[in-house]
VEXKOLZA-832196 format. One line per 4 residues: for each residue x, y, z of C-alpha. Coordinates in nm, 4 decimals. Layout:
# residues N
X Y Z; ...
//
This chain:
# residues 308
-6.7123 -8.3776 -1.6117; -6.4425 -8.1572 -1.4576; -6.2606 -7.9206 -1.6892; -5.8858 -8.0020 -1.7001
-5.6697 -7.7448 -1.5274; -5.3860 -7.6552 -1.7687; -5.1880 -7.4913 -1.4868; -5.1710 -7.8102 -1.2806
-4.8622 -7.9371 -1.4621; -4.6925 -7.5965 -1.4360; -4.7530 -7.5801 -1.0608; -4.6124 -7.9258 -1.0136
-4.2937 -7.8421 -1.2034; -4.2565 -7.5098 -1.0194; -4.2198 -7.7161 -0.7029; -3.9636 -7.9444 -0.8652
-3.7043 -7.9539 -1.1396; -3.5976 -8.2136 -1.3934; -3.2487 -8.3626 -1.3896; -3.1605 -8.5398 -1.7138
-2.8475 -8.7555 -1.7081; -2.6797 -8.8100 -2.0437; -2.4430 -9.1060 -2.0219; -2.1711 -9.1628 -2.2796
-2.1598 -8.8317 -2.4653; -1.8774 -8.8513 -2.7175; -1.6041 -8.5967 -2.6579; -1.6404 -8.4441 -3.0041
-2.0209 -8.4153 -2.9622; -2.0245 -8.2542 -2.6182; -2.0516 -7.8933 -2.7367; -2.3316 -7.9752 -2.9823
-2.5246 -8.1757 -2.7217; -2.4929 -7.8871 -2.4761; -2.6216 -7.6408 -2.7370; -2.9201 -7.8672 -2.8066
-3.0030 -7.8835 -2.4350; -2.9977 -7.5058 -2.4007; -3.2132 -7.4672 -2.7129; -3.4810 -7.6704 -2.5347
-3.4690 -7.4675 -2.2143; -3.1942 -7.6194 -1.9997; -3.1021 -7.3920 -1.7100; -2.7660 -7.5514 -1.6407
-2.5291 -7.8370 -1.7255; -2.2606 -8.0059 -1.5174; -1.9982 -8.2506 -1.6385; -1.8530 -8.5415 -1.4456
-1.4758 -8.5556 -1.4829; -1.2238 -8.8127 -1.3651; -0.9021 -8.6742 -1.2202; -0.5906 -8.7600 -1.0241
-0.4108 -8.5598 -0.7571; -0.0418 -8.6415 -0.7427; 0.0645 -8.3914 -0.4757; -0.0757 -8.2284 -0.1648
-0.0951 -7.8851 -0.3286; -0.4494 -7.9529 -0.4527; -0.3526 -7.9205 -0.8181; -0.5422 -8.1901 -1.0087
-0.4923 -8.3470 -1.3501; -0.8049 -8.4323 -1.5494; -0.7877 -8.7797 -1.7015; -0.8493 -8.7924 -2.0780
-1.1615 -8.9901 -2.1740; -1.3439 -9.0363 -2.5041; -1.6908 -8.9975 -2.3497; -1.8419 -8.7880 -2.0719
-2.1544 -8.7941 -1.8561; -2.3576 -8.4739 -1.8396; -2.6190 -8.3661 -1.5847; -2.8723 -8.1325 -1.7479
-3.1190 -7.9312 -1.5382; -3.4613 -7.8068 -1.6529; -3.7062 -7.5890 -1.4591; -3.9894 -7.7351 -1.6716
-4.0100 -8.0499 -1.8792; -3.8680 -8.0134 -2.2302; -4.0876 -8.1078 -2.5252; -4.0797 -8.4547 -2.6784
-3.8834 -8.3057 -2.9689; -3.5871 -8.2722 -2.7340; -3.5695 -8.6468 -2.6749; -3.6388 -8.7319 -3.0407
-3.3588 -8.5047 -3.1630; -3.1188 -8.6207 -2.8939; -3.1746 -8.9893 -2.9664; -3.1831 -8.9361 -3.3421
-2.8601 -8.7391 -3.3620; -2.6706 -8.9138 -3.0806; -2.7968 -9.2751 -3.0607; -2.5078 -9.3840 -2.8417
-2.6142 -9.1583 -2.5540; -2.8186 -9.3137 -2.2724; -3.0855 -9.0843 -2.1256; -3.2006 -9.1003 -1.7621
-3.4582 -8.8583 -1.6187; -3.5189 -8.7725 -1.2534; -3.7746 -8.5295 -1.1137; -3.6306 -8.3635 -0.8027
-3.8142 -8.1510 -0.5443; -3.7066 -7.7899 -0.5054; -3.5672 -7.7228 -0.1587; -3.4539 -7.4178 0.0287
-3.1267 -7.5783 0.1318; -3.0325 -7.3002 0.3716; -3.3697 -7.3326 0.5461; -3.3241 -7.7108 0.5656
-2.9770 -7.6639 0.7128; -3.1043 -7.4138 0.9680; -3.3466 -7.6706 1.1089; -3.0595 -7.8762 1.2459
-2.8474 -7.5890 1.3785; -2.8322 -7.5290 1.7526; -2.6528 -7.2893 1.9849; -2.3364 -7.4383 2.1338
-2.0375 -7.3535 2.3490; -1.7390 -7.2675 2.1274; -1.4627 -7.1756 2.3714; -1.4599 -7.1083 2.7456
-1.7802 -6.9163 2.8190; -1.8306 -6.8031 2.4602; -2.1265 -6.9491 2.2741; -2.2193 -6.9444 1.9061
-2.5857 -6.8552 1.8624; -2.7516 -6.8604 1.5177; -2.8944 -6.5191 1.4371; -3.2448 -6.6662 1.4037
-3.2477 -6.8296 1.7518; -3.2889 -6.6951 2.1038; -2.9802 -6.6797 2.3253; -2.9641 -6.9676 2.5777
-2.9877 -6.8589 2.9408; -2.6544 -7.0223 3.0260; -2.4632 -6.8329 2.7545; -2.2625 -6.5535 2.9195
-2.0913 -6.4294 2.6013; -2.2186 -6.4958 2.2517; -2.1165 -6.4772 1.8889; -2.4214 -6.4221 1.6714
-2.3695 -6.6111 1.3490; -2.5449 -6.6147 1.0132; -2.3382 -6.8433 0.7894; -2.4862 -6.7509 0.4533
-2.2754 -6.9338 0.1938; -1.9468 -6.9103 0.3842; -1.7496 -7.1759 0.5696; -1.7023 -7.1479 0.9440
-2.0078 -7.1871 1.1638; -1.8011 -7.3256 1.4486; -1.9275 -7.6819 1.4242; -1.6449 -7.8179 1.2082
-1.3588 -7.9870 1.3913; -1.0983 -7.7533 1.2400; -1.2823 -7.4428 1.3622; -1.3164 -7.5976 1.7068
-0.9472 -7.6828 1.7127; -0.8562 -7.3265 1.6233; -1.0986 -7.1891 1.8815; -0.9380 -7.4033 2.1504
-0.5872 -7.3005 2.0472; -0.6840 -6.9332 2.0556; -0.8697 -6.9550 2.3864; -0.5659 -7.1196 2.5499
-0.3303 -6.8454 2.4298; -0.2125 -6.6837 2.7559; -0.1228 -6.3316 2.6374; -0.4569 -6.1775 2.5403
-0.4033 -5.9121 2.8066; -0.1382 -5.7644 2.5734; -0.4140 -5.6943 2.3169; -0.2332 -5.8502 2.0195
-0.2923 -5.7619 1.6546; -0.4340 -6.0438 1.4408; -0.4233 -6.1522 1.0775; -0.7028 -6.4006 1.0001
-0.6321 -6.5591 0.6612; -0.9421 -6.6900 0.4826; -1.1896 -6.5663 0.7422; -1.5078 -6.7107 0.5874
-1.7951 -6.6208 0.8201; -1.5562 -6.4171 1.0360; -1.6099 -6.6403 1.3376; -1.2411 -6.6640 1.4349
-1.1894 -6.2898 1.3930; -1.4889 -6.2196 1.6152; -1.3676 -6.4731 1.8713; -1.0229 -6.3089 1.8728
-1.1724 -5.9681 1.9527; -1.3832 -6.1172 2.2315; -1.0706 -6.2779 2.3763; -0.8772 -5.9494 2.3708
-0.7381 -5.8675 2.0250; -0.6865 -5.4974 1.9597; -0.7312 -5.5087 1.5814; -0.7969 -5.7844 1.3274
-0.7261 -5.7821 0.9561; -0.9355 -6.0587 0.7994; -0.8697 -6.1653 0.4414; -1.1291 -6.3352 0.2211
-1.1049 -6.3580 -0.1581; -1.4487 -6.5163 -0.2109; -1.6994 -6.2354 -0.2641; -2.0023 -6.4069 -0.1078
-1.8043 -6.5274 0.1926; -1.6505 -6.1830 0.2359; -1.9950 -6.0227 0.2410; -2.1143 -6.2780 0.4969
-1.8088 -6.2118 0.7124; -1.8667 -5.8365 0.7063; -2.2328 -5.8818 0.7972; -2.1433 -6.1031 1.0942
-1.8827 -5.8529 1.2122; -2.1487 -5.5800 1.2129; -2.4033 -5.8160 1.3698; -2.1674 -5.8654 1.6647
-2.0809 -5.4962 1.7004; -1.7070 -5.5409 1.6393; -1.6763 -5.3662 1.3026; -1.4548 -5.0974 1.4578
-1.1908 -5.3634 1.5321; -1.2213 -5.6031 1.2368; -1.1458 -5.5102 0.8771; -1.2543 -5.7757 0.6244
-1.0549 -5.7200 0.3057; -1.0288 -5.8635 -0.0444; -0.6568 -5.9354 -0.0517; -0.4259 -6.2337 -0.0741
-0.1875 -6.2883 0.2135; 0.1088 -6.2217 -0.0170; -0.0236 -5.8688 -0.0785; -0.0083 -5.7727 0.2894
0.3015 -5.5887 0.4099; 0.1904 -5.5310 0.7693; 0.3243 -5.7419 1.0575; 0.1049 -5.8994 1.3263
0.1397 -6.0523 1.6709; -0.0795 -6.3482 1.5737; -0.1546 -6.5072 1.2368; -0.4526 -6.7427 1.2140
-0.5106 -6.9768 0.9174; -0.7824 -7.2418 0.9156; -0.7354 -7.3616 0.5570; -0.6820 -7.6983 0.3903
-0.3258 -7.8181 0.4346; -0.2251 -7.8008 0.0681; -0.3026 -7.4291 0.0588; -0.1187 -7.3756 0.3881
0.1894 -7.5265 0.2243; 0.1559 -7.2963 -0.0766; 0.1333 -6.9794 0.1346; 0.3675 -7.0879 0.4155
0.6364 -6.8269 0.3450; 0.3792 -6.5451 0.3453; 0.2253 -6.6620 0.6731; 0.5665 -6.6689 0.8392
0.6668 -6.3321 0.6960; 0.3510 -6.1665 0.8320; 0.4512 -6.2361 1.1937; 0.6274 -6.0004 1.4299
0.9299 -6.1421 1.6150; 0.7917 -6.3418 1.9059; 0.4596 -6.3775 1.7230; 0.2394 -6.6860 1.7202
0.1165 -6.8745 1.4131; -0.1993 -7.0855 1.4543; -0.2679 -7.3467 1.1858; -0.5603 -7.5843 1.1384
-0.7074 -7.7685 0.8423; -0.4431 -8.0427 0.8442; -0.5525 -8.4044 0.8070; -0.4120 -8.6294 1.0780
-0.2974 -8.8868 0.8228; -0.0945 -8.6179 0.6413; 0.0559 -8.4552 0.9504; 0.4168 -8.5596 0.8940
0.3998 -8.4828 0.5236; 0.2516 -8.1427 0.6014; 0.5205 -8.0499 0.8548; 0.7936 -8.1547 0.6111
0.6470 -7.9475 0.3276; 0.5371 -7.6490 0.5363; 0.8863 -7.6253 0.6800; 0.9547 -7.5464 1.0452
1.2312 -7.2897 0.9989; 1.5064 -7.2411 1.2596; 1.3253 -6.9215 1.3596; 1.0105 -7.1199 1.4475
0.9235 -7.3879 1.6984; 0.6082 -7.5911 1.7590; 0.4584 -7.4767 2.0872; 0.1383 -7.6815 2.0901
-0.0374 -7.9565 1.8975; -0.4057 -8.0486 1.9257; -0.6043 -8.3195 1.7464; -0.9771 -8.3731 1.7004
-1.1454 -8.6409 1.4919; -0.9335 -8.6689 1.1746; -0.7794 -8.3220 1.2028; -0.4781 -8.1673 1.3734
-0.3838 -7.8093 1.4609; -0.0631 -7.6355 1.5669; 0.0577 -7.3284 1.7476; 0.4006 -7.2143 1.6290
0.6059 -6.9348 1.7807; 0.8587 -6.7155 1.6009; 1.1813 -6.6311 1.7790; 1.1916 -6.2814 1.9243
//
């Protein structure tokens, strides 16, 4: 008879994790239930909350409820004592267990990523792929955990707006607000920008942006900084902001202030169904006029010009 392998169970769980859903946790018991889960080896807990959003500024109000659903994650199966204690102390809680396979999500995502034409003759090529023969100019891109690989409609809208800007020969200065991977900053330099200041307040995204800037050899022209747009006193010929429309509304005065007279403001991240509401709330001042509007899928983008 074969001798049982005690490591077999451990190997199986190392390739998967356990997700335990606790339905109907009483509000007053939530902290105690969470403590119990961590005592038995939970590696993380998430809570499902109901909320409403009354305005387009992305401020949400959490709805009060007497019970909550928790998702509890375990790297290995907890002992039977966990379930006995949970059911004994909190009989009203329903327990559901799901064994989930571990995945390298970035590796899975990479499988479906291809090189593509972003604007004019400029291609985006993932850093792990060979450059296509037909690509005359390329942006090497490693997205990491940042937004902005070039495939999203808002990034493509902004890329088109920038590529159609007719004054690149003047080597304008650029402010790229919320740069993410740095793709729009890199594109701006390739089109003719003299210098780019790129803001990014998310630490992981900022690191990814800096790495992509170095990867493309444009670190002498692009400075990725950890600052909010309202902290910047410098003026620019072009301001670029590919951000959700509610945030654009919140920072509208700072975006406008950052422009030189005669400067151009490029905005994307605006849902088509909210276009009129956005324009009303963003405010097209007498000093500004809408020069161009582009739409793609469910998104819209604008080029505004400031009076000289």
